[in-house]
N, CA, C and O atoms as a Maestro MAE file, in Angstrom:
{
 s_m_m2io_version
 :::
 2.0.0
}

f_m_ct {
 s_m_title
 :::
 protein
 m_atom[208] {
  # First column is atom index #
  i_m_mmod_type
  r_m_x_coord
  r_m_y_coord
  r_m_z_coord
  i_m_residue_number
  s_m_chain_name
  s_m_pdb_residue_name
  s_m_pdb_atom_name
  i_m_atomic_number
  :::
  1 25 14.982 -73.949 -1.022 1 A "MET " " N  " 7
  2 3 15.641 -74.553 0.135 1 A "MET " " CA " 6
  3 2 16.941 -74.084 0.363 1 A "MET " " C  " 6
  4 15 17.710 -73.914 -0.583 1 A "MET " " O  " 8
  5 25 17.272 -73.852 1.551 2 A "ASN " " N  " 7
  6 3 18.812 -73.215 1.835 2 A "ASN " " CA " 6
  7 2 19.444 -74.452 2.522 2 A "ASN " " C  " 6
  8 15 19.217 -74.836 3.669 2 A "ASN " " O  " 8
  9 25 20.320 -75.031 1.567 3 A "ALA " " N  " 7
  10 3 21.071 -76.272 2.136 3 A "ALA " " CA " 6
  11 2 21.993 -76.010 3.243 3 A "ALA " " C  " 6
  12 15 22.377 -76.919 3.979 3 A "ALA " " O  " 8
  13 25 22.382 -74.712 3.388 4 A "ALA " " N  " 7
  14 3 23.391 -74.233 4.601 4 A "ALA " " CA " 6
  15 2 22.615 -74.431 5.834 4 A "ALA " " C  " 6
  16 15 23.249 -74.623 6.871 4 A "ALA " " O  " 8
  17 25 21.256 -74.410 5.866 5 A "CYS " " N  " 7
  18 3 20.473 -74.591 7.085 5 A "CYS " " CA " 6
  19 2 20.274 -76.008 7.480 5 A "CYS " " C  " 6
  20 15 19.694 -76.314 8.521 5 A "CYS " " O  " 8
  21 25 20.745 -76.846 6.663 6 A "LEU " " N  " 7
  22 3 20.452 -78.327 6.997 6 A "LEU " " CA " 6
  23 2 21.719 -78.957 7.737 6 A "LEU " " C  " 6
  24 15 22.793 -78.862 7.142 6 A "LEU " " O  " 8
  25 25 21.698 -79.461 8.727 7 A "GLU " " N  " 7
  26 3 22.940 -80.130 9.502 7 A "GLU " " CA " 6
  27 2 23.488 -81.154 8.578 7 A "GLU " " C  " 6
  28 15 22.828 -82.040 8.035 7 A "GLU " " O  " 8
  29 25 24.881 -80.923 8.444 8 A "GLY " " N  " 7
  30 3 25.604 -81.821 7.757 8 A "GLY " " CA " 6
  31 2 25.506 -81.853 6.139 8 A "GLY " " C  " 6
  32 15 25.919 -82.757 5.413 8 A "GLY " " O  " 8
  33 25 24.851 -80.629 5.739 9 A "VAL " " N  " 7
  34 3 24.772 -80.376 4.321 9 A "VAL " " CA " 6
  35 2 25.326 -79.171 3.871 9 A "VAL " " C  " 6
  36 15 25.080 -78.163 4.533 9 A "VAL " " O  " 8
  37 25 26.110 -79.071 2.756 10 A "SER " " N  " 7
  38 3 26.793 -77.844 2.346 10 A "SER " " CA " 6
  39 2 26.212 -77.475 0.926 10 A "SER " " C  " 6
  40 15 25.917 -78.334 0.095 10 A "SER " " O  " 8
  41 25 26.085 -76.220 0.740 11 A "PRO " " N  " 7
  42 3 25.592 -75.827 -0.629 11 A "PRO " " CA " 6
  43 2 26.557 -76.427 -1.755 11 A "PRO " " C  " 6
  44 15 26.147 -76.659 -2.893 11 A "PRO " " O  " 8
  45 25 27.843 -76.654 -1.353 12 A "PHE " " N  " 7
  46 3 28.975 -77.112 -2.192 12 A "PHE " " CA " 6
  47 2 28.774 -78.688 -2.447 12 A "PHE " " C  " 6
  48 15 29.484 -79.235 -3.291 12 A "PHE " " O  " 8
  49 25 27.825 -79.418 -1.737 13 A "ASP " " N  " 7
  50 3 27.581 -80.874 -1.977 13 A "ASP " " CA " 6
  51 2 26.903 -81.132 -3.180 13 A "ASP " " C  " 6
  52 15 26.830 -82.286 -3.604 13 A "ASP " " O  " 8
  53 25 26.306 -80.011 -3.887 14 A "PHE " " N  " 7
  54 3 25.496 -80.178 -5.006 14 A "PHE " " CA " 6
  55 2 26.290 -79.635 -6.233 14 A "PHE " " C  " 6
  56 15 26.685 -78.470 -6.274 14 A "PHE " " O  " 8
  57 25 26.495 -80.505 -7.197 15 A "LYS " " N  " 7
  58 3 27.310 -80.060 -8.448 15 A "LYS " " CA " 6
  59 2 26.498 -79.006 -9.348 15 A "LYS " " C  " 6
  60 15 26.900 -77.920 -9.764 15 A "LYS " " O  " 8
  61 25 25.327 -79.579 -9.525 16 A "VAL " " N  " 7
  62 3 24.478 -78.705 -10.413 16 A "VAL " " CA " 6
  63 2 23.080 -78.461 -9.811 16 A "VAL " " C  " 6
  64 15 22.428 -79.405 -9.366 16 A "VAL " " O  " 8
  65 25 22.612 -77.173 -9.797 17 A "ILE " " N  " 7
  66 3 21.261 -76.809 -9.215 17 A "ILE " " CA " 6
  67 2 20.477 -76.033 -10.209 17 A "ILE " " C  " 6
  68 15 20.919 -74.973 -10.654 17 A "ILE " " O  " 8
  69 25 19.404 -76.487 -10.551 18 A "PRO " " N  " 7
  70 3 18.688 -75.651 -11.530 18 A "PRO " " CA " 6
  71 2 18.047 -74.451 -10.817 18 A "PRO " " C  " 6
  72 15 17.533 -74.573 -9.705 18 A "PRO " " O  " 8
  73 25 18.091 -73.347 -11.451 19 A "VAL " " N  " 7
  74 3 17.658 -71.990 -10.982 19 A "VAL " " CA " 6
  75 2 16.394 -71.504 -11.676 19 A "VAL " " C  " 6
  76 15 16.392 -71.360 -12.899 19 A "VAL " " O  " 8
  77 25 15.316 -71.245 -10.935 20 A "ASN " " N  " 7
  78 3 14.067 -70.775 -11.508 20 A "ASN " " CA " 6
  79 2 14.173 -69.395 -11.998 20 A "ASN " " C  " 6
  80 15 15.026 -68.666 -11.493 20 A "ASN " " O  " 8
  81 25 13.440 -68.976 -12.878 21 A "ASP " " N  " 7
  82 3 13.468 -67.600 -13.302 21 A "ASP " " CA " 6
  83 2 13.015 -66.438 -12.317 21 A "ASP " " C  " 6
  84 15 13.223 -65.253 -12.578 21 A "ASP " " O  " 8
  85 25 12.366 -66.884 -11.140 22 A "GLY " " N  " 7
  86 3 12.175 -65.957 -10.031 22 A "GLY " " CA " 6
  87 2 10.731 -65.418 -10.300 22 A "GLY " " C  " 6
  88 15 10.202 -64.781 -9.388 22 A "GLY " " O  " 8
  89 25 10.087 -65.601 -11.395 23 A "VAL " " N  " 7
  90 3 8.809 -64.963 -11.737 23 A "VAL " " CA " 6
  91 2 7.761 -66.090 -11.813 23 A "VAL " " C  " 6
  92 15 6.690 -66.089 -11.206 23 A "VAL " " O  " 8
  93 25 8.197 -67.018 -12.610 24 A "ASN " " N  " 7
  94 3 7.122 -68.217 -13.053 24 A "ASN " " CA " 6
  95 2 7.552 -69.494 -12.189 24 A "ASN " " C  " 6
  96 15 8.703 -69.912 -12.066 24 A "ASN " " O  " 8
  97 25 6.493 -69.981 -11.666 25 A "HIS " " N  " 7
  98 3 6.812 -71.170 -11.085 25 A "HIS " " CA " 6
  99 2 5.770 -72.301 -11.661 25 A "HIS " " C  " 6
  100 15 4.578 -71.994 -11.669 25 A "HIS " " O  " 8
  101 25 6.120 -73.449 -12.090 26 A "PRO " " N  " 7
  102 3 5.249 -74.471 -12.541 26 A "PRO " " CA " 6
  103 2 3.919 -74.716 -11.863 26 A "PRO " " C  " 6
  104 15 2.900 -75.002 -12.491 26 A "PRO " " O  " 8
  105 25 3.986 -74.581 -10.467 27 A "SER " " N  " 7
  106 3 2.708 -74.686 -9.729 27 A "SER " " CA " 6
  107 2 1.708 -73.564 -9.641 27 A "SER " " C  " 6
  108 15 0.536 -73.683 -9.284 27 A "SER " " O  " 8
  109 25 2.255 -72.577 -9.973 28 A "ASP " " N  " 7
  110 3 1.495 -71.238 -10.036 28 A "ASP " " CA " 6
  111 2 0.288 -71.234 -11.182 28 A "ASP " " C  " 6
  112 15 -0.801 -70.682 -11.023 28 A "ASP " " O  " 8
  113 25 0.645 -71.859 -12.198 29 A "ASN " " N  " 7
  114 3 -0.288 -71.790 -13.304 29 A "ASN " " CA " 6
  115 2 -0.141 -73.199 -14.145 29 A "ASN " " C  " 6
  116 15 0.778 -73.525 -14.896 29 A "ASN " " O  " 8
  117 25 -1.311 -73.924 -13.796 30 A "PRO " " N  " 7
  118 3 -1.223 -75.270 -14.656 30 A "PRO " " CA " 6
  119 2 -1.115 -75.171 -16.072 30 A "PRO " " C  " 6
  120 15 -0.555 -76.092 -16.668 30 A "PRO " " O  " 8
  121 25 -1.571 -74.180 -16.716 31 A "ASN " " N  " 7
  122 3 -1.327 -74.002 -18.069 31 A "ASN " " CA " 6
  123 2 -0.042 -73.493 -18.541 31 A "ASN " " C  " 6
  124 15 0.187 -73.436 -19.749 31 A "ASN " " O  " 8
  125 25 0.765 -73.140 -17.715 32 A "TYR " " N  " 7
  126 3 2.173 -72.784 -18.096 32 A "TYR " " CA " 6
  127 2 3.019 -73.920 -18.750 32 A "TYR " " C  " 6
  128 15 3.211 -74.998 -18.188 32 A "TYR " " O  " 8
  129 25 3.446 -73.640 -19.818 33 A "LYS " " N  " 7
  130 3 4.046 -74.768 -20.627 33 A "LYS " " CA " 6
  131 2 5.617 -74.932 -20.291 33 A "LYS " " C  " 6
  132 15 6.173 -76.030 -20.268 33 A "LYS " " O  " 8
  133 25 6.297 -73.641 -20.020 34 A "GLY " " N  " 7
  134 3 7.652 -73.675 -19.712 34 A "GLY " " CA " 6
  135 2 8.124 -74.442 -18.496 34 A "GLY " " C  " 6
  136 15 7.297 -74.831 -17.671 34 A "GLY " " O  " 8
  137 25 9.344 -74.663 -18.356 35 A "SER " " N  " 7
  138 3 9.898 -75.362 -17.221 35 A "SER " " CA " 6
  139 2 10.215 -74.324 -16.081 35 A "SER " " C  " 6
  140 15 10.365 -74.712 -14.922 35 A "SER " " O  " 8
  141 25 10.314 -73.005 -16.429 36 A "GLY " " N  " 7
  142 3 10.590 -71.934 -15.275 36 A "GLY " " CA " 6
  143 2 11.955 -71.896 -14.999 36 A "GLY " " C  " 6
  144 15 12.337 -71.049 -14.192 36 A "GLY " " O  " 8
  145 25 12.900 -72.774 -15.598 37 A "ILE " " N  " 7
  146 3 14.239 -72.819 -15.345 37 A "ILE " " CA " 6
  147 2 14.930 -71.851 -16.169 37 A "ILE " " C  " 6
  148 15 14.901 -71.925 -17.398 37 A "ILE " " O  " 8
  149 25 15.634 -70.827 -15.457 38 A "ALA " " N  " 7
  150 3 16.404 -69.790 -16.157 38 A "ALA " " CA " 6
  151 2 17.804 -70.303 -16.529 38 A "ALA " " C  " 6
  152 15 18.413 -69.849 -17.497 38 A "ALA " " O  " 8
  153 25 18.272 -71.218 -15.767 39 A "GLY " " N  " 7
  154 3 19.669 -71.688 -15.900 39 A "GLY " " CA " 6
  155 2 20.111 -72.655 -14.822 39 A "GLY " " C  " 6
  156 15 19.288 -73.174 -14.067 39 A "GLY " " O  " 8
  157 25 21.448 -72.903 -14.747 40 A "TYR " " N  " 7
  158 3 21.900 -73.711 -13.733 40 A "TYR " " CA " 6
  159 2 23.142 -73.215 -13.107 40 A "TYR " " C  " 6
  160 15 24.070 -72.689 -13.721 40 A "TYR " " O  " 8
  161 25 23.083 -73.429 -11.809 41 A "LEU " " N  " 7
  162 3 24.237 -73.122 -11.014 41 A "LEU " " CA " 6
  163 2 25.154 -74.231 -10.778 41 A "LEU " " C  " 6
  164 15 24.694 -75.254 -10.270 41 A "LEU " " O  " 8
  165 25 26.578 -74.155 -11.125 42 A "ARG " " N  " 7
  166 3 27.364 -75.141 -11.167 42 A "ARG " " CA " 6
  167 2 28.594 -74.878 -10.128 42 A "ARG " " C  " 6
  168 15 29.129 -73.769 -10.116 42 A "ARG " " O  " 8
  169 25 28.982 -75.800 -9.356 43 A "PHE " " N  " 7
  170 3 29.979 -75.768 -8.623 43 A "PHE " " CA " 6
  171 2 31.188 -76.758 -9.147 43 A "PHE " " C  " 6
  172 15 31.037 -77.970 -9.303 43 A "PHE " " O  " 8
  173 25 32.353 -76.075 -9.382 44 A "GLU " " N  " 7
  174 3 33.408 -76.731 -9.989 44 A "GLU " " CA " 6
  175 2 34.734 -76.361 -9.028 44 A "GLU " " C  " 6
  176 15 35.203 -75.235 -9.197 44 A "GLU " " O  " 8
  177 25 35.296 -77.125 -8.149 45 A "PRO " " N  " 7
  178 3 36.232 -76.883 -7.443 45 A "PRO " " CA " 6
  179 2 37.442 -76.472 -8.184 45 A "PRO " " C  " 6
  180 15 37.760 -77.102 -9.193 45 A "PRO " " O  " 8
  181 25 38.189 -75.404 -7.743 46 A "PHE " " N  " 7
  182 3 39.231 -74.857 -8.420 46 A "PHE " " CA " 6
  183 2 40.353 -75.745 -8.292 46 A "PHE " " C  " 6
  184 15 40.665 -76.129 -7.165 46 A "PHE " " O  " 8
  185 25 41.116 -76.189 -9.479 47 A "ASP " " N  " 7
  186 3 42.192 -77.040 -9.564 47 A "ASP " " CA " 6
  187 2 43.400 -76.153 -9.694 47 A "ASP " " C  " 6
  188 15 43.567 -75.525 -10.740 47 A "ASP " " O  " 8
  189 25 44.185 -76.070 -8.778 48 A "GLU " " N  " 7
  190 3 45.472 -75.278 -8.748 48 A "GLU " " CA " 6
  191 2 46.556 -75.807 -9.669 48 A "GLU " " C  " 6
  192 15 47.444 -75.074 -10.106 48 A "GLU " " O  " 8
  193 25 46.456 -77.142 -9.962 49 A "THR " " N  " 7
  194 3 47.494 -77.641 -10.764 49 A "THR " " CA " 6
  195 2 47.181 -77.244 -12.371 49 A "THR " " C  " 6
  196 15 48.045 -77.395 -13.236 49 A "THR " " O  " 8
  197 25 45.980 -76.774 -12.632 50 A "LYS " " N  " 7
  198 3 45.785 -76.297 -14.025 50 A "LYS " " CA " 6
  199 2 45.640 -74.768 -14.153 50 A "LYS " " C  " 6
  200 15 45.148 -74.247 -15.155 50 A "LYS " " O  " 8
  201 25 46.100 -74.064 -13.073 51 A "ALA " " N  " 7
  202 3 45.907 -72.589 -12.980 51 A "ALA " " CA " 6
  203 2 47.096 -72.173 -13.948 51 A "ALA " " C  " 6
  204 15 48.121 -72.841 -14.087 51 A "ALA " " O  " 8
  205 25 46.813 -70.956 -14.613 52 A "ASP " " N  " 7
  206 3 47.826 -70.266 -15.451 52 A "ASP " " CA " 6
  207 2 49.062 -69.845 -14.629 52 A "ASP " " C  " 6
  208 15 49.997 -69.260 -15.177 52 A "ASP " " O  " 8
  :::
 }
 m_bond[207] {
  # First column is bond index #
  i_m_from
  i_m_to
  i_m_order
  :::
  1 1 2 1
  2 2 3 1
  3 3 4 2
  4 3 5 1
  5 5 6 1
  6 6 7 1
  7 7 8 2
  8 7 9 1
  9 9 10 1
  10 10 11 1
  11 11 12 2
  12 11 13 1
  13 13 14 1
  14 14 15 1
  15 15 16 2
  16 15 17 1
  17 17 18 1
  18 18 19 1
  19 19 20 2
  20 19 21 1
  21 21 22 1
  22 22 23 1
  23 23 24 2
  24 23 25 1
  25 25 26 1
  26 26 27 1
  27 27 28 2
  28 27 29 1
  29 29 30 1
  30 30 31 1
  31 31 32 2
  32 31 33 1
  33 33 34 1
  34 34 35 1
  35 35 36 2
  36 35 37 1
  37 37 38 1
  38 38 39 1
  39 39 40 2
  40 39 41 1
  41 41 42 1
  42 42 43 1
  43 43 44 2
  44 43 45 1
  45 45 46 1
  46 46 47 1
  47 47 48 2
  48 47 49 1
  49 49 50 1
  50 50 51 1
  51 51 52 2
  52 51 53 1
  53 53 54 1
  54 54 55 1
  55 55 56 2
  56 55 57 1
  57 57 58 1
  58 58 59 1
  59 59 60 2
  60 59 61 1
  61 61 62 1
  62 62 63 1
  63 63 64 2
  64 63 65 1
  65 65 66 1
  66 66 67 1
  67 67 68 2
  68 67 69 1
  69 69 70 1
  70 70 71 1
  71 71 72 2
  72 71 73 1
  73 73 74 1
  74 74 75 1
  75 75 76 2
  76 75 77 1
  77 77 78 1
  78 78 79 1
  79 79 80 2
  80 79 81 1
  81 81 82 1
  82 82 83 1
  83 83 84 2
  84 83 85 1
  85 85 86 1
  86 86 87 1
  87 87 88 2
  88 87 89 1
  89 89 90 1
  90 90 91 1
  91 91 92 2
  92 91 93 1
  93 93 94 1
  94 94 95 1
  95 95 96 2
  96 95 97 1
  97 97 98 1
  98 98 99 1
  99 99 100 2
  100 99 101 1
  101 101 102 1
  102 102 103 1
  103 103 104 2
  104 103 105 1
  105 105 106 1
  106 106 107 1
  107 107 108 2
  108 107 109 1
  109 109 110 1
  110 110 111 1
  111 111 112 2
  112 111 113 1
  113 113 114 1
  114 114 115 1
  115 115 116 2
  116 115 117 1
  117 117 118 1
  118 118 119 1
  119 119 120 2
  120 119 121 1
  121 121 122 1
  122 122 123 1
  123 123 124 2
  124 123 125 1
  125 125 126 1
  126 126 127 1
  127 127 128 2
  128 127 129 1
  129 129 130 1
  130 130 131 1
  131 131 132 2
  132 131 133 1
  133 133 134 1
  134 134 135 1
  135 135 136 2
  136 135 137 1
  137 137 138 1
  138 138 139 1
  139 139 140 2
  140 139 141 1
  141 141 142 1
  142 142 143 1
  143 143 144 2
  144 143 145 1
  145 145 146 1
  146 146 147 1
  147 147 148 2
  148 147 149 1
  149 149 150 1
  150 150 151 1
  151 151 152 2
  152 151 153 1
  153 153 154 1
  154 154 155 1
  155 155 156 2
  156 155 157 1
  157 157 158 1
  158 158 159 1
  159 159 160 2
  160 159 161 1
  161 161 162 1
  162 162 163 1
  163 163 164 2
  164 163 165 1
  165 165 166 1
  166 166 167 1
  167 167 168 2
  168 167 169 1
  169 169 170 1
  170 170 171 1
  171 171 172 2
  172 171 173 1
  173 173 174 1
  174 174 175 1
  175 175 176 2
  176 175 177 1
  177 177 178 1
  178 178 179 1
  179 179 180 2
  180 179 181 1
  181 181 182 1
  182 182 183 1
  183 183 184 2
  184 183 185 1
  185 185 186 1
  186 186 187 1
  187 187 188 2
  188 187 189 1
  189 189 190 1
  190 190 191 1
  191 191 192 2
  192 191 193 1
  193 193 194 1
  194 194 195 1
  195 195 196 2
  196 195 197 1
  197 197 198 1
  198 198 199 1
  199 199 200 2
  200 199 201 1
  201 201 202 1
  202 202 203 1
  203 203 204 2
  204 203 205 1
  205 205 206 1
  206 206 207 1
  207 207 208 2
  :::
 }
}
């Protein structure tokens, strides 16, 4: 889903988004035991007060 295409929704509204490995999807093979998650995309706003 592309959140930027939804009215009133920004991709930055989500703090953590699971990212699939791009090859395996749990629905493609019912015998697949992995989650298909390769990692997580995180958004953390930059805090200028903590900058070096």
